[in-house]
C-alpha positions in Angstrom: 0.0 0.0 0.0 1.4 3.3 -1.1 1.7 6.2 1.3 0.0 9.6 0.6 2.9 11.7 2.0 3.5 15.2 0.9 5.6 15.7 -2.2 7.8 18.1 -0.3 8.7 15.5 2.3 11.5 13.1 1.9 11.2 9.4 2.6 14.0 9.7 5.0 12.4 12.5 7.0 10.2 10.5 9.5 9.4 13.5 11.7 7.7 15.3 8.8 5.7 12.3 7.9 4.6 11.8 11.5 3.5 15.4 11.7 1.4 15.2 8.6 -0.3 12.0 9.8 -1.1 13.6 13.1 -2.7 16.7 11.4 -4.8 14.5 9.2 -6.1 12.5 12.2 -7.1 15.8 14.0 -9.0 17.0 11.0 -11.0 13.7 10.8 -11.7 13.9 14.5 -13.1 17.4 14.2 -15.3 16.4 11.3 -16.7 13.4 13.2 -17.4 15.7 16.3 -19.3 18.2 14.2 -21.4 15.5 12.5 -22.3 14.0 15.9 -23.2 17.4 17.3 -25.5 18.0 14.4 -27.2 14.6 14.8 -27.9 15.3 18.5 -29.3 18.7 17.8 -31.7 17.3 15.2 -32.8 14.5 17.5 -33.5 17.0 20.3 -35.5 19.3 18.1 -37.6 16.3 16.8 -38.2 15.2 20.4 -39.3 18.7 21.4 -41.8 18.9 18.5 -43.2 15.5 19.3 -43.7 16.3 23.0 -45.3 19.7 22.1 -47.8 18.0 19.8 -48.6 15.3 22.3 -48.8 17.3 25.6 -49.5 21.0 25.2 -47.6 23.1 27.9 -48.6 26.5 29.3 -47.4 29.5 27.3 -44.8 30.4 30.0 -43.2 27.0 29.8 -42.9 26.7 26.0 -39.3 26.9 24.7 -38.4 29.9 22.7 -38.0 29.1 19.1 -38.4 30.8 15.8 -41.9 31.0 14.4 -42.6 28.9 11.4 -43.3 31.0 8.3 -44.9 28.2 6.2 -46.1 24.7 6.5 -44.4 21.7 5.0 -46.4 19.8 2.5 -46.1 16.0 2.7 -43.0 16.3 4.9 -41.0 18.0 2.2 -40.3 21.7 1.6 -40.5 23.0 -1.9 -38.5 25.9 -3.3 -39.8 29.2 -2.1 -41.9 27.6 0.6 -40.0 29.5 3.4 -40.8 33.0 2.1 -42.0 35.4 4.8 -45.8 36.3 4.6 -46.5 39.9 5.8 -50.0 40.9 6.9 -52.0 42.7 4.2 -55.3 44.6 4.1 -58.2 42.4 3.4 -61.3 43.2 1.4 -64.5 43.1 3.4 -68.1 44.3 3.3 -68.8 48.0 3.8 -70.5 49.2 7.0 -74.2 49.8 7.1 -75.6 53.3 6.6 -77.6 52.8 9.9 -74.3 53.6 11.7 -75.3 57.2 10.9 -78.4 59.2 12.0 -79.8 61.3 9.2 -80.5 64.9 10.2 -81.5 66.8 7.2 -81.1 67.0 3.4 -78.7 69.6 2.0 -78.7 69.5 -1.8 -79.5 67.2 -4.7 -77.1 67.3 -7.7 -76.8 65.5 -10.9 -74.9 62.5 -9.5 -76.0 62.3 -5.9 -78.1 63.5 -3.0 -76.2 65.1 -0.1 -77.5 65.1 3.5 -76.2 66.0 6.9 -75.9 63.1 9.4 -74.5 62.3 12.8 -72.2 59.3 13.7 -74.1 57.3 16.3 -70.9 56.1 18.0 -69.0 59.3 18.4 -71.6 62.1 17.6 -69.4 63.5 14.8 -71.3 65.5 12.1 -70.6 64.3 8.6 -72.0 64.7 5.1 -73.7 61.6 3.4 -73.7 61.6 -0.4 -76.1 59.0 -1.8 -74.9 58.0 -5.3 -77.6 57.9 -8.0 -77.6 54.3 -9.3 -80.2 55.0 -12.0 -77.6 56.5 -14.3 -76.0 53.1 -14.9 -77.6 50.6 -17.4 -75.7 47.6 -16.0 -73.5 47.5 -12.9 -72.1 50.2 -10.7 -72.2 53.7 -12.4 -68.8 54.7 -13.8 -69.2 58.2 -12.3 -69.4 56.8 -8.8 -66.4 54.6 -9.4 -64.3 57.5 -10.6 -65.4 59.7 -7.7 -64.5 57.1 -5.1 -61.2 56.4 -6.8 -60.2 60.1 -7.2 -61.3 61.3 -3.8 -59.6 58.4 -2.0 -56.4 59.2 -3.7 -56.4 62.9 -2.9 -54.8 64.2 0.3 -54.8 68.0 0.3 -56.1 70.7 2.7 -58.3 72.2 -0.1 -59.9 68.9 -1.2 -62.8 67.4 0.8 -61.9 64.2 2.6 -63.6 60.9 2.1 -64.1 59.1 5.5 -65.6 55.8 4.3 -68.1 54.2 1.9 -71.2 52.6 3.5 -74.1 50.8 1.9 -77.8 50.0 2.5 -78.9 46.6 1.2 -81.8 46.9 -1.2 -83.9 44.2 -2.9 -82.8 40.6 -2.6 -82.8 40.4 -6.4 -79.4 40.1 -7.9 -80.1 42.8 -10.5 -80.7 45.3 -7.7 -77.6 47.1 -6.5 -77.2 48.2 -2.9 -77.6 51.9 -2.2 -74.1 53.4 -1.8 -73.2 56.4 0.3 -70.0 58.4 0.5 -69.3 59.6 4.0 -67.5 63.0 3.7 -66.3 65.6 6.2 -69.0 68.2 6.8 -68.5 71.9 6.0 -71.0 74.5 7.0 -71.3 76.4 3.7 -71.0 76.4 0.0 -69.9 79.5 -1.9 -73.1 79.7 -4.0 -75.4 79.9 -1.0 -73.2 82.5 0.7 -73.0 84.7 -2.3 -76.8 84.6 -2.7 -77.3 85.8 0.9 -74.6 88.4 0.9 -75.8 92.1 0.7 -72.3 93.1 -0.5 -69.6 91.1 -2.2 -66.6 89.8 -0.2 -63.9 92.3 0.6 -60.8 92.3 -1.6 -58.7 90.6 1.1 -61.4 87.9 1.6 -61.7 87.4 -2.2 -57.9 86.8 -2.4 -58.0 84.4 0.5 -60.8 82.3 -1.1 -59.2 82.4 -4.6 -55.8 81.4 -3.3 -57.3 78.3 -1.7 -59.3 77.4 -4.8 -56.2 77.7 -7.0 -54.2 75.7 -4.5 -56.6 72.8 -4.6 -56.8 72.9 -8.4 -53.0 73.0 -8.7 -52.9 69.8 -6.5 -55.4 68.0 -8.8 -53.6 69.0 -12.0 -50.2 68.0 -10.6 -51.7 64.5 -10.1 -53.2 64.5 -13.6 -56.8 65.0 -12.5 -59.3 67.3 -14.3 -62.2 68.3 -12.1 -64.5 69.2 -15.0 -67.2 70.8 -12.9 -65.7 73.7 -10.9 -68.5 76.1 -9.7 -69.4 77.9 -6.5 -71.9 75.2 -5.4 -69.1 72.6 -5.5 -66.8 74.7 -3.3 -67.3 74.3 0.4 -66.3 76.6 3.3 -66.3 76.0 7.0 -66.4 78.5 9.9 -62.6 78.4 10.3 -62.1 80.0 6.9 -61.0 76.7 5.3 -62.1 76.1 1.7 -62.3 72.7 0.0 -63.2 71.4 -3.5 -66.0 68.8 -3.7 -68.2 66.8 -6.1 -65.9 64.8 -8.3 -68.7 63.0 -10.1 -67.5 63.8 -13.6 -63.8 64.2 -12.8 -61.3 61.9 -14.4 -57.6 61.2 -14.8 -55.9 62.4 -18.0 -52.6 61.7 -19.7 -50.1 63.0 -22.3 -50.8 62.9 -25.2 -54.3 64.1 -24.5 -57.1 61.5 -24.9 -60.4 62.3 -26.7 -63.0 63.2 -24.1 -66.7 64.0 -24.0 -67.7 67.6 -24.4 -70.8 67.2 -22.1 -68.9 68.4 -19.0 -68.9 71.5 -16.7 -72.1 73.3 -15.8 -73.1 75.6 -18.6 -72.4 78.9 -16.9 -68.8 77.8 -16.1 -68.1 76.0 -19.4 -65.1 77.1 -21.5 -65.7 78.3 -25.1 -63.6 75.5 -26.6 -66.1 73.0 -25.1 -69.0 75.0 -26.4 -67.4 74.8 -29.8 -67.1 71.0 -29.6 -63.4 70.4 -28.6 -62.6 66.8 -27.6 -58.9 67.1 -26.8 -59.2 69.6 -24.0 -57.0 69.6 -20.9 -56.5 71.5 -17.6 -57.4 74.8 -19.3 -61.1 74.2 -18.9 -60.7 74.2 -15.1 -58.7 77.5 -15.4 -61.7 79.1 -17.3 -64.0 77.9 -14.5 -61.7 79.6 -12.0 -62.0 82.8 -13.9 -65.8 82.7 -13.8 -65.7 82.0 -10.1 -63.3 84.9 -9.6 -65.7 87.3 -11.4 -68.6 85.8 -9.3 -66.7 86.5 -6.0 -66.4 90.1 -7.1 -70.0 90.7 -8.0 -71.9 87.8 -6.3 -73.3 86.8 -9.7 -71.9 84.6 -12.5 -70.6 86.7 -15.4 -72.2 84.5 -18.1 -75.7 83.1 -17.5 -76.7 81.6 -20.8 -80.0 79.8 -21.4 -78.3 77.3 -23.8 -75.0 76.8 -25.5 -75.6 79.4 -28.2 -76.7 82.0 -25.7 -73.8 81.2 -23.5 -71.4 81.8 -26.4 -73.2 85.0 -27.3 -72.7 86.4 -23.7 -69.0 85.4 -23.7 -68.5 87.2 -27.0 -70.3 90.3 -25.8 -67.9 90.7 -22.8 -64.7 89.3 -24.2 -65.0 90.0 -27.9 -65.3 87.8 -30.9 -62.4 85.4 -31.4 -60.1 86.0 -34.4 -57.6 83.8 -36.3 -54.8 85.9 -34.9 -55.9 85.6 -31.3 -57.0 82.0 -31.5 -55.5 80.2 -34.5 -57.1 76.8 -33.9 -60.7 78.1 -33.6 -61.6 77.4 -37.2 -60.8 73.7 -36.7 -63.4 73.2 -33.9 -66.5 71.2 -35.0 -69.1 73.9 -34.1 -67.2 76.9 -35.4 -68.6 76.8 -38.9 -72.2 76.4 -37.7 -72.0 79.7 -35.8 -70.6 81.6 -38.8 -68.2 83.5 -36.7 -66.4 86.6 -37.9 -62.9 85.1 -37.9 -61.1 87.4 -40.3 -58.2 89.3 -38.9 -59.0 92.7 -37.4 -62.8 92.4 -37.8 -63.6 90.8 -34.4 -65.6 92.6 -31.8 -63.3 94.1 -29.1 -63.4 93.1 -25.5 -65.3 95.2 -23.0 -63.8 93.6 -19.9 -62.5 96.5 -17.8 -62.4 98.2 -14.4 -65.8 99.7 -15.0 -67.4 96.3 -14.6 -65.2 95.3 -11.6 -64.5 98.6 -9.8 -63.0 96.8 -6.8 -60.2 95.3 -8.9 -56.7 96.7 -9.2 -54.8 96.8 -12.5 -53.0 93.5 -11.6 -56.2 91.9 -10.6 -57.8 92.8 -13.9 -54.8 91.4 -15.7 -55.2 88.1 -13.8 -58.9 87.9 -14.6 -58.3 88.7 -18.3 -55.7 85.9 -18.5 -58.0 83.4 -16.8 -60.8 84.3 -19.2 -58.6 84.1 -22.3 -60.6 82.9 -25.3 -57.6 80.9 -26.5 -56.9 78.0 -24.1 -53.1 78.4 -24.8 -53.3 81.9 -23.3 -54.5 80.8 -19.9 -52.0 80.4 -17.1 -51.5 77.1 -15.3 -52.6 76.8 -11.7 -49.0 76.8 -10.6 -48.4 80.1 -12.4 -51.5 81.8 -10.7 -50.3 81.2 -7.1 -47.3 83.7 -7.2 -49.3 86.3 -9.2 -48.7 90.0 -8.2 -52.4 90.4 -7.4 -52.0 88.3 -4.2 -48.9 90.1 -3.0 -50.1 93.7 -3.2 -52.2 95.4 -0.5 -54.6 94.5 0.8 -53.1 91.1 1.5 -55.2 87.9 1.7 -57.1 87.7 5.0 -55.9 85.1 7.5 -58.2 82.1 8.0 -58.5 82.9 11.7 -59.9 86.4 10.9 -62.4 85.2 8.3 -66.0 86.1 9.1 -68.6 83.4 10.0 -72.1 83.0 8.7 -75.2 81.0 9.8 -75.1 77.6 8.1 -78.1 76.8 6.0 -76.8 73.2 5.6 -76.7 72.9 9.4 -80.1 74.7 9.7 -78.6 77.4 11.8 -80.4 80.7 12.4 -78.7 84.0 13.0 -78.7 84.9 16.6 -80.5 88.2 17.4 -79.6 90.1 20.5 -82.3 91.8 22.5 -82.5 95.5 21.5 -85.1 98.3 22.2 -88.0 98.5 19.7 -89.1 101.6 17.9 -92.0 103.5 19.6 -95.5 102.7 18.5 -97.6 105.3 16.9 -99.8 107.3 19.3 -99.4 109.5 22.3 -96.0 109.5 24.1 -96.1 107.9 27.6 -96.1 110.3 30.5 -93.6 110.1 33.3 -94.9 109.2 36.8 -93.8 111.7 39.4 -93.4 109.0 42.0 -90.9 107.1 39.7 -88.7 110.2 39.1 -88.9 111.7 42.6 -85.6 110.2 43.8 -83.6 110.8 40.6 -82.1 114.1 41.8 -82.4 113.4 45.6 -79.2 114.3 47.5 -77.7 116.5 44.8 -77.4 119.4 47.3 -74.9 117.4 49.4 -72.5 116.7 46.4 -69.1 118.3 46.4 -69.0 121.2 44.1 -66.1 122.7 42.2 -65.0 126.3 41.8 -67.1 126.7 38.7 -66.5 129.2 35.9 -68.3 132.1 34.4 -68.4 133.4 30.8 -67.6 137.0 30.1 -69.4 138.3 27.1 -68.6 141.5 25.2 
């Protein structure tokens, strides 16, 4: 039998050979020791598992060991079977609307009915919006799905907050959808109701404060690729702390670049941009900017600037105030579907001039009028973005926007509040004046002769 000595060792060097053999035996001994230790540990673990399954012990006496992340199948573990499973949110049924106590109806719109309600558990006042399911031919209405999707994704101080979605089971028929309610935070006022009740418009500082919050909310929507498509004073809410929030996202939707073709049946008529009235289908954020311009003018005068009876009358009123569009001011106007039907005067230099000026808005400054003119630009490309409106000079000049804490409060029609009247004297009734009773006035001047008198003075005349 040949020896496996090192090639560097000589056959005559017995000491070197003995050292190599000793090192080899030590390595083999260590290897056997490790294998024996591993077998004992496996046997102990198997015995512990067996005793745990046979005789359960109290929680305090259980040995500490790592929690299993998955179960073995048929005694063997497959590849990927030991991946960690983290807890995730689970889908479940919505709560019942009976968790809320209905107090009073507020308003009915095109896509839902809004009511004021109270949470039975906490007493918190909320707004309940019942979605109109009759607008859908089959399944859940797309407007309701979009509103829930958009409002759940929005997290901004000037966008109304969705608290939860609740339902009310209807008919047992499968074709009958459950009534669906959006639970929203409650705000005491909407701008339309306030403007109708105001004797005078908001002050310039109050107008700036409101407009800044509107633009801030719209800028947030546009930065997240959301077009509101129905901005108007009745969809803008205000609370008694001066906080303003955008609401009613029934016809809002996400957009993209390049612009998709969209329906033209959007935006309430009085706040609808001229390109929509002329049939544009590739509109973008500019339609919301036009609506902001209409709201700005309404804040200044308490009335919408354009109140058309139909689309043609709406365009006529816009042209009367802002002038007739020309090819030079709006090059793409001739390509719109409805431009030819109206037979517009589109030749250069022959359009009717604009009459938008300080005479119609006497409370505006020159910079304020410039901002309003840009918001109400006939050409969509001439309107500023919401981000460009925020630093405008109009908001930095005196008077500055009023602080929220200093904003006035009003009685809430939505909350069925009435203005508190302090007791005050009434005007005298017609007839003879009442006579003074001598007994009542007898002691009025009693004791005056004992009062301390000063030196007095005398007038010298002549």
